[in-house]
C-alpha positions as CSV (number, residue, x, y, z in Angstrom):
1,M,84.1,137.8,87.9
2,S,86.3,134.8,87.2
3,K,85.6,131.5,88.3
4,Q,88.0,129.8,90.8
5,V,88.6,126.3,91.9
6,V,90.8,125.7,94.9
7,I,92.6,122.5,95.4
8,V,93.6,121.7,99.1
9,G,96.5,119.2,99.1
10,A,99.5,119.1,96.7
11,G,100.1,115.5,96.2
12,H,100.1,113.3,93.0
13,A,96.4,113.6,92.5
14,S,96.4,117.5,92.8
15,G,99.0,117.7,90.0
16,Q,96.8,115.5,88.0
17,V,94.0,117.9,88.7
18,V,95.6,120.8,87.4
19,A,96.8,119.0,84.2
20,T,93.2,118.0,83.5
21,L,91.8,121.3,84.2
22,K,94.3,122.7,81.7
23,Q,93.7,120.0,79.0
24,K,89.9,120.9,79.4
25,Q,90.8,124.5,79.0
26,Y,89.0,125.4,82.4
27,D,88.0,129.2,82.0
28,G,88.8,130.2,85.6
29,R,91.7,130.6,88.1
30,I,93.3,127.6,89.9
31,V,94.5,127.9,93.5
32,L,96.7,125.0,94.8
33,V,97.3,124.9,98.5
34,G,99.8,122.3,100.0
35,E,101.3,121.7,103.3
36,E,104.7,120.5,102.1
37,A,107.5,122.6,100.5
38,Y,107.4,120.7,97.3
39,L,105.2,120.8,94.0
40,P,103.0,117.7,93.7
41,Y,105.0,114.6,93.4
42,Q,104.7,110.8,93.1
43,R,104.8,108.9,96.3
44,P,105.3,105.2,95.0
45,P,109.2,105.6,94.2
46,L,109.7,107.1,97.8
47,S,110.1,103.5,99.1
48,K,111.8,102.2,96.1
49,K,114.1,104.1,93.5
50,F,114.1,107.4,95.5
51,L,115.1,105.6,98.8
52,A,117.8,103.7,96.8
53,G,119.3,107.1,95.6
54,M,118.5,106.2,92.2
55,L,116.2,109.2,91.6
56,A,116.6,112.8,92.2
57,A,113.7,114.8,94.0
58,E,112.9,116.7,91.0
59,R,112.3,113.4,89.0
60,L,109.5,112.8,91.4
61,Y,107.6,115.8,90.4
62,V,104.1,115.1,88.3
63,K,104.9,118.1,86.3
64,P,108.2,120.5,86.4
65,E,107.7,124.1,88.0
66,S,107.2,125.8,84.6
67,F,103.7,123.8,84.2
68,Y,102.4,126.1,86.9
69,D,103.8,129.2,85.6
70,S,100.6,130.9,84.4
71,P,98.7,133.9,85.6
72,D,95.6,131.7,86.1
73,I,97.5,129.3,88.5
74,E,98.6,130.1,91.9
75,V,100.5,127.7,94.0
76,R,100.8,128.1,97.7
77,L,103.3,125.7,99.3
78,S,104.1,125.3,103.2
79,T,100.4,126.2,103.8
80,H,97.9,124.5,105.9
81,V,94.2,124.9,105.3
82,D,92.3,125.5,108.7
83,S,88.8,125.5,107.9
84,I,86.2,125.5,105.1
85,D,83.4,127.9,105.5
86,R,80.5,126.4,103.2
87,A,78.2,129.4,103.6
88,S,80.6,131.9,102.2
89,K,82.4,129.4,100.0
90,T,85.9,130.2,101.3
91,V,88.7,128.3,102.8
92,V,90.9,130.0,105.7
93,T,94.7,129.1,106.0
94,D,97.0,128.9,108.9
95,Q,98.4,132.3,107.7
96,R,94.8,133.7,108.1
97,D,94.4,134.2,104.5
98,V,90.7,133.7,103.2
99,I,90.3,132.0,99.6
100,P,87.1,132.1,97.9
101,Y,86.2,129.1,95.8
102,D,83.5,128.4,93.4
103,S,84.6,124.6,93.2
104,L,86.6,123.0,96.0
105,I,88.7,119.8,95.6
106,L,89.9,118.2,98.8
107,A,93.0,116.1,97.8
108,I,94.4,115.9,101.5
109,G,95.4,112.3,101.4
110,A,96.4,110.5,104.5
111,R,99.1,110.2,107.2
112,A,101.1,107.4,108.4
113,R,99.6,105.5,111.2
114,K,101.9,106.1,114.3
115,L,102.7,103.5,117.0
116,P,101.5,104.5,120.5
117,V,104.1,102.5,122.4
118,E,106.8,103.2,124.8
119,G,109.9,105.0,123.3
120,S,108.0,105.9,120.1
121,M,109.4,109.4,120.4
122,L,112.9,108.4,120.4
123,A,115.2,109.8,117.5
124,G,116.1,107.3,115.0
125,I,112.5,106.2,114.4
126,Y,111.0,107.0,110.9
127,Y,107.7,106.7,109.0
128,L,107.8,106.9,105.4
129,R,105.2,109.2,103.6
130,S,107.0,112.2,102.2
131,I,110.3,113.3,100.5
132,D,111.4,114.6,103.8
133,D,110.7,111.3,105.5
134,V,113.0,109.5,103.1
135,N,115.7,112.2,103.2
136,G,115.9,111.4,107.0
137,I,116.2,107.7,106.3
138,R,118.9,108.1,103.6
139,D,121.0,110.2,106.0
140,E,120.9,107.0,108.3
141,L,122.0,104.8,105.5
142,D,125.5,106.3,105.4
143,K,126.2,105.2,108.8
144,A,123.9,102.4,110.0
145,K,124.5,98.7,109.8
146,S,121.2,97.3,111.3
147,L,117.7,98.4,110.5
148,V,114.4,97.0,112.1
149,I,111.2,97.4,110.1
150,V,107.9,97.2,111.8
151,G,105.3,96.0,109.4
152,G,105.5,93.6,106.8
153,G,103.1,95.3,104.3
154,Y,104.2,96.8,100.8
155,I,106.2,99.7,102.4
156,G,107.9,97.5,105.0
157,L,109.0,94.9,102.4
158,E,110.0,97.5,99.7
159,V,112.2,99.1,102.2
160,A,113.5,95.7,103.4
161,A,114.6,95.0,99.7
162,V,116.1,98.3,99.0
163,T,118.1,98.4,102.4
164,R,119.1,94.6,102.4
165,Q,120.6,95.3,98.8
166,L,122.5,98.2,100.4
167,G,123.9,95.7,102.7
168,L,122.3,96.5,105.9
169,D,121.3,93.7,108.4
170,V,117.5,94.0,108.1
171,T,114.9,92.5,110.4
172,V,111.1,92.8,109.6
173,I,108.6,92.4,112.5
174,E,105.2,91.5,111.6
175,M,102.2,90.9,114.1
176,T,100.3,88.5,111.8
177,D,101.4,85.2,110.6
178,R,102.3,86.2,107.2
179,V,103.6,89.2,105.1
180,M,101.1,91.2,103.1
181,S,98.3,89.3,104.9
182,R,95.9,92.1,104.2
183,V,96.0,92.0,100.5
184,V,97.4,88.7,99.1
185,S,96.8,84.9,99.5
186,E,98.8,82.6,101.6
187,D,100.6,81.3,98.5
188,V,101.9,84.7,97.3
189,S,102.8,85.6,101.0
190,A,104.7,82.5,101.3
191,F,106.4,83.2,97.9
192,F,107.7,86.6,99.1
193,Q,108.7,85.4,102.4
194,R,111.0,82.9,100.7
195,E,112.5,85.6,98.4
196,H,113.2,87.8,101.5
197,F,114.7,85.0,103.4
198,A,117.0,84.1,100.3
199,H,118.2,87.8,100.4
200,G,119.1,87.5,104.1
201,V,116.0,89.4,105.7
202,K,115.1,88.3,109.0
203,L,111.3,87.8,109.2
204,M,109.7,87.8,112.6
205,L,106.0,86.8,112.0
206,S,103.3,86.6,114.6
207,T,105.4,88.9,116.5
208,G,104.0,92.3,118.4
209,L,106.0,95.2,119.2
210,C,106.1,96.0,122.9
211,R,108.6,98.9,123.2
212,F,111.4,100.9,121.6
213,R,114.7,101.0,123.6
214,G,117.1,103.6,124.0
215,D,117.7,106.8,125.9
216,D,117.7,109.8,123.6
217,R,117.9,107.6,120.3
218,V,116.6,104.0,119.6
219,T,118.9,101.3,120.0
220,A,116.8,98.2,120.1
221,V,113.2,97.0,119.6
222,E,111.5,94.8,122.1
223,T,108.9,92.2,121.2
224,D,105.9,91.2,123.0
225,D,107.6,87.9,123.8
226,G,110.6,89.7,125.4
227,Q,113.0,89.5,122.6
228,R,115.2,92.6,122.0
229,I,116.5,93.1,118.5
230,P,119.4,95.9,118.2
231,A,118.6,98.5,115.9
232,D,120.7,101.5,114.4
233,F,117.3,102.9,113.3
234,V,113.8,101.8,112.8
235,V,111.2,102.3,110.0
236,V,107.6,101.8,110.9
237,G,105.1,101.0,108.1
238,V,101.9,99.9,109.7
239,G,99.2,101.5,107.4
240,I,97.7,105.0,107.0
241,T,94.9,107.1,108.4
242,P,92.8,109.2,106.1
243,N,93.1,112.8,106.6
244,V,89.2,113.6,107.2
245,E,89.3,116.2,110.0
246,L,88.9,119.3,107.7
247,A,86.0,117.9,105.9
248,E,84.5,116.5,109.5
249,A,84.6,120.0,110.9
250,A,83.2,121.4,107.8
251,G,80.0,119.2,108.2
252,L,80.7,116.8,105.4
253,N,79.8,113.2,105.6
254,V,82.5,111.1,106.7
255,D,82.8,107.2,107.0
256,D,86.1,105.6,106.7
257,G,86.9,108.5,104.6
258,I,85.3,111.5,103.1
259,V,82.0,110.3,101.4
260,V,81.9,111.0,97.7
261,D,79.4,109.9,95.0
262,E,80.2,108.5,91.5
263,H,81.3,112.0,90.3
264,C,83.6,112.6,93.3
265,L,81.0,115.1,94.9
266,T,81.0,115.3,98.7
267,S,77.7,115.9,100.7
268,G,78.7,119.8,100.3
269,A,77.7,121.8,97.2
270,D,80.5,122.2,94.9
271,I,83.0,120.3,97.0
272,Y,84.8,117.3,95.6
273,A,87.3,115.0,97.4
274,I,89.7,112.6,95.7
275,G,92.4,110.0,96.5
276,D,93.3,108.2,99.7
277,C,91.0,110.2,101.8
278,T,87.8,109.3,100.1
279,S,85.3,106.5,100.5
280,H,83.5,105.9,96.9
281,P,80.7,103.7,95.6
282,N,82.2,100.8,93.4
283,N,79.8,99.3,91.2
284,I,82.1,96.3,90.2
285,Y,82.1,95.1,93.9
286,G,78.7,96.5,94.9
287,R,80.0,98.4,98.0
288,R,81.8,101.6,99.1
289,M,85.6,101.4,99.2
290,R,88.5,103.5,100.2
291,L,91.6,102.8,98.2
292,E,95.1,103.4,99.1
293,S,96.0,103.6,95.3
294,V,97.9,105.9,92.9
295,H,95.5,104.7,90.2
296,N,92.5,105.6,92.2
297,A,93.9,109.0,93.2
298,L,94.6,109.8,89.5
299,E,91.6,108.8,88.0
300,Q,89.4,110.3,90.8
301,A,91.5,113.5,90.0
302,K,90.4,113.2,86.2
303,T,86.8,112.9,87.1
304,A,86.5,115.6,89.5
305,A,88.2,118.1,87.1
306,A,86.0,117.0,84.3
307,N,82.8,117.6,86.7
308,V,84.2,121.2,87.6
309,C,84.4,121.8,83.8
310,G,80.9,121.1,83.7
311,E,80.9,117.3,82.2
312,K,79.0,114.6,84.0
313,Q,81.5,112.1,84.3
314,K,81.5,109.1,86.5
315,Y,84.3,107.3,88.2
316,A,84.1,103.5,87.4
317,Q,87.4,101.8,87.4
318,V,88.9,98.3,88.4
319,P,91.4,99.2,91.2
320,W,95.0,98.2,90.6
321,F,98.1,98.4,92.6
322,W,101.8,97.4,92.5
323,S,104.9,96.7,94.6
324,D,108.5,96.4,93.4
325,Q,110.7,94.2,95.6
326,Y,114.1,93.0,94.5
327,D,113.7,92.1,90.6
328,L,110.0,91.2,91.3
329,K,107.1,93.3,90.2
330,L,103.8,92.5,91.9
331,Q,100.8,94.1,90.0
332,I,97.5,93.5,91.5
333,A,94.2,94.1,89.5
334,G,91.0,94.2,91.4
335,V,90.3,93.7,95.2
336,S,90.5,90.1,96.6
337,Q,88.6,90.7,99.7
338,G,86.0,88.1,100.1
339,Y,87.3,85.4,97.7
340,D,86.5,81.8,98.2
341,D,88.7,80.1,95.7
342,I,92.1,80.8,94.1
343,V,93.7,79.6,90.9
344,I,97.7,79.5,90.5
345,R,98.6,80.2,86.9
346,G,102.2,79.4,86.0
347,D,105.1,78.0,87.9
348,V,105.8,79.6,91.3
349,D,109.4,78.5,91.2
350,S,110.0,80.2,87.8
351,R,109.4,83.5,89.7
352,S,106.7,84.4,87.0
353,F,103.2,83.4,87.9
354,S,99.7,84.7,88.8
355,C,97.2,84.2,91.6
356,L,93.6,84.7,90.3
357,Y,90.9,85.1,93.1
358,L,87.4,83.8,92.6
359,K,84.2,84.4,94.5
360,E,81.4,82.1,93.6
361,G,83.1,81.3,90.3
362,T,83.5,85.1,89.3
363,L,87.0,86.5,88.9
364,I,87.5,89.4,91.3
365,A,91.2,90.0,91.4
366,V,94.6,88.9,90.2
367,D,97.9,89.1,91.8
368,A,100.6,89.1,88.8
369,I,104.3,88.5,89.8
370,N,106.5,89.2,86.8
371,A,103.5,88.4,84.7
372,P,102.5,91.7,83.1
373,H,100.3,90.2,80.4
374,D,98.1,88.5,83.1
375,F,97.6,91.8,84.9
376,V,96.7,93.8,82.0
377,Q,94.4,91.2,80.5
378,S,92.7,90.3,83.7
379,K,91.2,93.8,84.1
380,L,88.7,93.2,81.4
381,L,87.5,90.0,82.9
382,I,87.2,91.7,86.4
383,A,85.1,94.7,84.9
384,N,82.7,92.2,83.1
385,A,82.4,90.0,86.2
386,A,83.6,87.0,84.1
387,A,83.4,83.5,85.5
388,P,86.0,81.5,83.2
389,D,86.6,77.8,83.6
390,R,89.0,77.2,86.4
391,T,91.0,74.8,84.1
392,Q,91.3,77.3,81.4
393,L,92.5,80.1,83.9
394,A,95.2,78.0,84.9
395,N,96.4,77.0,81.5
396,T,99.2,79.4,80.4
397,D,98.7,78.4,76.8
398,V,95.4,80.2,77.0
399,M,95.5,83.9,76.9
400,L,93.3,85.5,79.8
401,K,91.8,88.0,77.1
402,D,90.3,85.1,75.1
403,L,88.3,84.2,78.2
404,A,86.7,87.5,78.4
């Protein structure tokens, strides 16, 4: 009987799994099961070019429909997997179909964190995680004049940049004292705050949300200090929650994500997990991490697929992320958590510079703003736990690659 790999989840990582399995000439059947009505697609453009109307939905697809046109590939969309039976090595869908597997890959991602405040069920309040979410927001853009964004992270600021350029009156409410506080230094936060101010975005920092106002539809947002901000609609971007319930119910180890080893293998035999839903060991930083990163999802997808094909491949990567806001490209290499020193490389006022993060003299991360060479070259330094001289790091006449 032919082998069969079942992939639960039809996001970006799942598309990469299928591509890698085909590339490595996997000699069994591939069954892809996804909740959405769409083939695997890229999520980063959702809050950027797709929201701005510069990209058709079909352009988001990881691979065209014809890519999956094979007798050895079965795609089941608009289908939810209810349970995993590890003993019989099957999954059961919401349509009561029982699908056997030899290898199972969980690419079930994460969901937008919801705000449990008064008025949160009113119409006109949106979260941004899927094509359908963005389609709803785009419908609002045709008639709206004012937008309130709750959350000053990547998603919130990207939406602010797009909608402000479309002419909306935009207010961002952020409960911490600076934007992107979880991932960048005070210097980088201050730079992006100035940019958004210059483009006419109203930033309300150190401000909490109290409730949404309106009858059937949101008309205003009320803050914890009593201010009421009118809103034709609202976009909430306050983080994500990993989808671990399916794995947990199956008895797999879960700890801030589905726990996997360096091969992306869970605590269950022949069950792998990849992407935003996973907690993996990172040898560079010497600890477990759950990363919300396309790069992580794609590389874990390649690793899991290779291991399904019988290879003993390990996942060992320098994490990286990016954000597009106006004409600024923020590219982040590494994870800056725990840094004790920073070096600014380049001229901030030129709008092309980098912030380098050090821990006990070792380079652990770099934020590159319109500085792609620093982003690319810093990865090797981070991977090698390099401890370059601070003066040389700051000297733009010295290439980072020469400090490796």
